[in-house]
C-alpha positions as CSV (number, residue, x, y, z in Angstrom):
1,R,27.4,0.2,-15.0
2,E,28.8,-2.7,-16.9
3,R,27.5,-3.1,-20.4
4,L,25.9,-6.4,-21.0
5,H,25.5,-8.5,-24.1
6,S,22.2,-9.4,-25.7
7,A,20.7,-12.9,-25.6
8,H,21.1,-14.5,-29.0
9,H,19.2,-17.8,-28.5
10,D,16.5,-18.6,-31.0
11,G,13.3,-16.6,-30.2
12,G,10.2,-18.5,-31.1
13,W,8.0,-15.5,-30.2
14,P,4.7,-15.1,-32.0
15,R,4.5,-12.3,-34.5
16,R,2.8,-9.1,-33.4
17,G,-0.9,-9.5,-33.4
18,S,-1.0,-13.3,-33.1
19,A,-2.8,-14.9,-30.2
20,T,-2.2,-18.0,-28.2
21,A,-5.0,-20.1,-26.8
22,S,-6.1,-20.2,-23.2
23,G,-7.0,-17.5,-20.7
24,E,-6.7,-16.2,-17.2
25,G,-8.4,-19.0,-15.3
26,R,-9.4,-18.7,-11.7
27,V,-7.2,-15.9,-10.4
28,I,-8.6,-15.9,-6.9
29,D,-8.2,-19.3,-5.2
30,G,-10.5,-21.1,-2.8
31,N,-8.7,-19.3,0.1
32,G,-9.3,-15.9,-1.3
33,K,-5.7,-15.4,-2.4
34,L,-4.9,-13.2,-5.4
35,R,-1.6,-13.7,-7.3
36,I,-0.7,-10.7,-9.5
37,A,1.9,-11.1,-12.2
38,M,3.2,-7.7,-13.2
39,W,5.1,-8.0,-16.5
40,S,7.5,-5.2,-17.3
41,G,10.4,-4.7,-19.7
42,P,13.8,-3.4,-18.7
43,R,14.7,0.1,-17.7
44,N,11.3,0.9,-16.3
45,I,9.8,1.8,-12.9
46,S,9.1,-1.9,-12.0
47,T,11.1,-1.9,-8.8
48,A,9.4,1.3,-7.6
49,L,6.0,-0.2,-8.4
50,M,7.1,-3.3,-6.4
51,R,7.9,-0.9,-3.5
52,A,4.3,0.5,-3.7
53,W,2.7,-3.0,-3.5
54,G,5.2,-4.1,-0.9
55,N,4.1,-1.3,1.4
56,R,0.6,-2.8,1.6
57,P,0.1,-4.8,4.8
58,D,-1.9,-7.4,2.9
59,T,0.7,-8.1,0.2
60,Q,3.8,-10.2,-0.2
61,V,6.1,-9.4,-3.1
62,C,8.7,-11.3,-5.0
63,D,11.4,-9.9,-7.3
64,E,12.1,-11.4,-10.8
65,P,11.7,-15.0,-9.8
66,L,12.7,-16.3,-13.3
67,Y,16.0,-14.4,-13.4
68,A,18.3,-17.4,-12.5
69,H,16.6,-19.6,-15.1
70,Y,17.0,-16.9,-17.7
71,L,20.8,-16.5,-16.9
72,A,21.3,-20.3,-16.8
73,V,19.7,-20.9,-20.2
74,T,21.1,-17.8,-22.0
75,G,24.5,-17.9,-20.5
76,L,24.6,-14.2,-20.2
77,E,27.1,-12.4,-18.0
78,H,25.2,-10.0,-15.9
79,P,26.5,-8.2,-12.7
80,G,26.3,-10.7,-9.8
81,R,25.5,-13.6,-12.1
82,D,26.9,-16.2,-9.7
83,E,24.9,-14.7,-6.8
84,V,21.7,-14.8,-8.8
85,L,22.2,-18.4,-9.9
86,A,22.8,-19.4,-6.2
87,S,19.8,-17.5,-4.9
88,Q,17.0,-18.9,-7.0
89,P,16.1,-22.2,-8.6
90,R,17.4,-22.6,-12.1
91,D,14.5,-24.9,-13.1
92,W,11.5,-22.9,-14.1
93,R,9.2,-25.7,-12.8
94,R,10.4,-25.1,-9.3
95,V,9.9,-21.4,-9.7
96,V,6.3,-22.0,-10.9
97,E,5.6,-24.2,-7.9
98,R,6.4,-21.2,-5.6
99,L,4.5,-18.7,-7.7
100,T,1.3,-20.8,-7.9
101,G,1.6,-22.4,-4.4
102,P,0.8,-21.0,-0.9
103,V,1.2,-17.2,-0.6
104,P,4.3,-16.5,1.6
105,G,3.5,-15.0,5.0
106,G,-0.2,-16.0,4.7
107,K,-0.9,-12.6,2.9
108,R,-4.0,-12.1,0.8
109,I,-2.1,-10.8,-2.2
110,F,1.0,-12.2,-3.9
111,Y,2.5,-9.5,-6.1
112,Q,5.1,-10.9,-8.5
113,K,7.4,-8.5,-10.3
114,H,8.5,-10.2,-13.6
115,M,10.7,-9.1,-16.4
116,A,8.9,-10.2,-19.5
117,H,12.1,-11.2,-21.4
118,H,12.8,-13.8,-18.6
119,L,9.8,-15.8,-20.0
120,L,11.8,-17.8,-22.4
121,P,10.1,-19.8,-25.3
122,S,11.0,-23.1,-23.6
123,I,8.9,-22.3,-20.5
124,D,5.4,-23.9,-20.6
125,R,2.7,-21.3,-20.5
126,G,-0.1,-23.3,-18.8
127,W,0.7,-22.0,-15.3
128,L,0.0,-18.4,-16.4
129,D,-3.7,-19.2,-16.4
130,G,-3.9,-19.2,-12.6
131,L,-2.6,-15.6,-12.2
132,M,-4.0,-12.1,-12.6
133,H,-1.8,-10.4,-15.1
134,A,-1.0,-6.7,-15.5
135,F,1.5,-4.9,-17.7
136,L,3.9,-2.0,-17.2
137,I,5.1,-0.3,-20.4
138,R,7.4,2.6,-21.3
139,D,7.8,4.7,-24.3
140,P,10.2,2.8,-26.6
141,R,12.4,5.8,-27.4
142,E,13.0,6.5,-23.7
143,M,13.5,2.8,-22.9
144,L,16.0,2.2,-25.7
145,L,18.1,5.3,-24.7
146,S,18.4,3.8,-21.3
147,L,18.7,0.2,-22.4
148,E,21.7,0.8,-24.7
149,R,23.7,2.1,-21.7
150,V,23.7,-1.4,-20.2
151,I,23.3,-3.7,-23.2
152,A,25.9,-3.5,-25.9
153,A,23.6,-4.3,-28.9
154,P,20.0,-4.7,-27.7
155,T,17.5,-6.7,-29.7
156,L,13.8,-6.8,-29.8
157,R,13.7,-9.8,-27.4
158,D,15.7,-7.8,-24.9
159,T,12.9,-5.2,-24.6
160,G,10.4,-7.7,-23.4
161,L,7.7,-6.2,-25.7
162,P,7.0,-9.3,-27.8
163,Q,6.6,-11.3,-24.6
164,Q,4.3,-8.8,-23.0
165,V,2.1,-8.8,-26.1
166,E,2.1,-12.6,-26.2
167,I,0.9,-12.8,-22.5
168,F,-1.6,-9.9,-23.0
169,E,-3.2,-11.6,-26.0
170,R,-3.3,-15.0,-24.3
171,V,-5.2,-13.5,-21.4
172,R,-7.6,-11.5,-23.6
173,S,-8.3,-14.2,-26.1
174,G,-8.9,-16.8,-23.4
175,G,-11.0,-15.0,-20.8
176,G,-12.6,-12.2,-22.8
177,R,-11.3,-9.5,-20.4
178,T,-8.6,-7.0,-21.2
179,P,-5.8,-7.1,-18.6
180,P,-4.7,-3.8,-17.1
181,V,-1.8,-1.9,-18.7
182,V,-0.1,1.0,-17.1
183,D,2.4,3.3,-18.7
184,A,5.3,4.5,-16.6
185,R,4.9,8.1,-17.8
186,D,1.3,8.1,-16.5
187,V,2.3,6.6,-13.2
188,L,5.0,9.2,-12.6
189,R,2.8,12.1,-13.6
190,D,-0.1,11.1,-11.3
191,P,0.8,8.1,-9.0
192,E,-2.3,8.2,-6.9
193,R,-4.7,8.3,-9.9
194,M,-2.9,5.5,-11.7
195,L,-2.6,3.3,-8.7
196,R,-6.3,3.7,-7.9
197,L,-7.1,2.7,-11.5
198,L,-4.7,-0.3,-11.3
199,C,-6.1,-1.5,-7.9
200,R,-9.7,-1.2,-9.3
201,A,-8.7,-3.2,-12.3
202,V,-7.3,-6.1,-10.3
203,G,-10.1,-6.0,-7.8
204,V,-8.4,-4.7,-4.6
205,E,-8.8,-1.6,-2.5
206,F,-6.3,1.3,-3.1
207,L,-4.3,2.1,0.0
208,P,-2.6,5.4,0.5
209,S,0.4,3.5,1.8
210,M,1.2,2.6,-1.8
211,L,2.3,6.2,-2.5
212,H,5.1,6.4,0.0
213,W,7.6,3.9,1.5
214,P,10.6,3.9,3.8
215,A,14.0,4.3,2.1
216,G,16.4,1.5,2.1
217,P,16.7,-2.1,0.9
218,R,14.1,-4.9,1.5
219,P,14.7,-8.6,2.3
220,T,12.4,-9.3,-0.7
221,D,14.8,-7.6,-3.1
222,G,16.8,-9.8,-5.4
223,V,20.5,-10.3,-4.6
224,W,21.2,-8.2,-7.6
225,A,19.9,-5.1,-5.8
226,R,23.4,-3.8,-5.0
227,H,24.1,-3.6,-8.7
228,W,20.9,-2.0,-9.8
229,Y,18.7,-0.6,-7.0
230,H,20.7,2.4,-5.8
231,N,18.1,5.0,-6.8
232,V,15.2,3.0,-5.6
233,E,16.8,2.4,-2.2
234,R,17.2,6.1,-1.8
235,S,13.5,6.8,-2.8
236,T,10.5,7.2,-0.5
237,G,8.0,7.5,-3.4
238,F,7.6,7.8,-7.1
239,M,9.9,10.4,-8.7
240,P,8.4,13.1,-10.9
241,Y,8.4,12.3,-14.6
242,E,11.3,13.8,-16.5
243,P,11.2,13.4,-20.3
244,R,14.4,12.3,-22.1
245,E,15.0,14.9,-24.7
246,Q,18.1,13.6,-26.5
247,P,17.6,12.2,-30.0
248,L,17.6,8.5,-30.7
249,P,20.9,7.3,-32.3
250,R,20.4,6.2,-35.9
251,R,21.7,2.7,-35.0
252,L,18.6,2.2,-32.9
253,S,16.1,3.4,-35.5
254,A,15.2,0.0,-36.9
255,L,14.8,-1.5,-33.4
256,H,12.7,1.5,-32.4
257,R,10.3,0.9,-35.3
258,E,9.9,-2.7,-34.3
259,C,9.2,-1.8,-30.7
260,L,6.6,0.8,-31.7
261,G,4.1,-1.7,-33.1
262,Y,4.2,-3.8,-29.9
263,Y,4.1,-0.7,-27.6
264,R,1.2,0.9,-29.5
265,E,-0.8,-2.3,-29.2
266,L,-0.4,-2.3,-25.4
267,A,-0.6,1.5,-25.0
268,G,-3.9,1.6,-26.9
269,Q,-5.3,-0.5,-23.9
270,R,-3.6,1.4,-21.1
271,L,-5.6,2.5,-18.0
272,G,-6.6,6.2,-18.1
273,R,-6.1,6.5,-21.9
274,E,-9.6,8.0,-22.3
275,D,-8.7,11.1,-20.4
């Protein structure tokens, strides 16, 4: 895979532990529709989790809807950049209209797979209050070992962890409820248990169809799928967890220490942690 460059625009993220005002709002609208925003960082199982939700008959999924805006603002050269920019609105306001508007296909659930680092500081946060939020995290050491293979010099912003914590604290401080967090390792070790817990947390029935899906591409996949989704397209379910044993390079040590604080804040709230 092509190695990418990091985004070096000014951050503007709140420091770890700071909260922003507001909350989760009314997440089920007057028509009984539920919009779930699943916030992940890179190099995670976010696409496999999208497959699980996409295999529900009552759910419509969308794939990284803020990606074109992110590329347009940062100027980053990602594989298929021109295709991505042509496939989605570059104006985040138009994206938000879709995410908060009628659910495509008339489905009851609208599952939105988001990369947390796509939520740039210039994007207004008010629209978040009408969504149900959930978070997918991964051990920072394993994530960084994978991330460095595709980003030349990753930064904290590239991990999505500060953005995940920002949204998490916004939801918790505004509505008083703790939004669900799932760890990729837990999901891969016991997919049914973790999906049952996640479904319960967002108020929907677990369906066994979430555990297995047909191989192949989906029309709901982003146009970047041909660059990134080879393994997922071959999959028919969640792959078993395989720990990454190699040591972390010293050049990533400082970044790893930064990531750990954010990760531990979220991991301390993850579903199933009491077991």
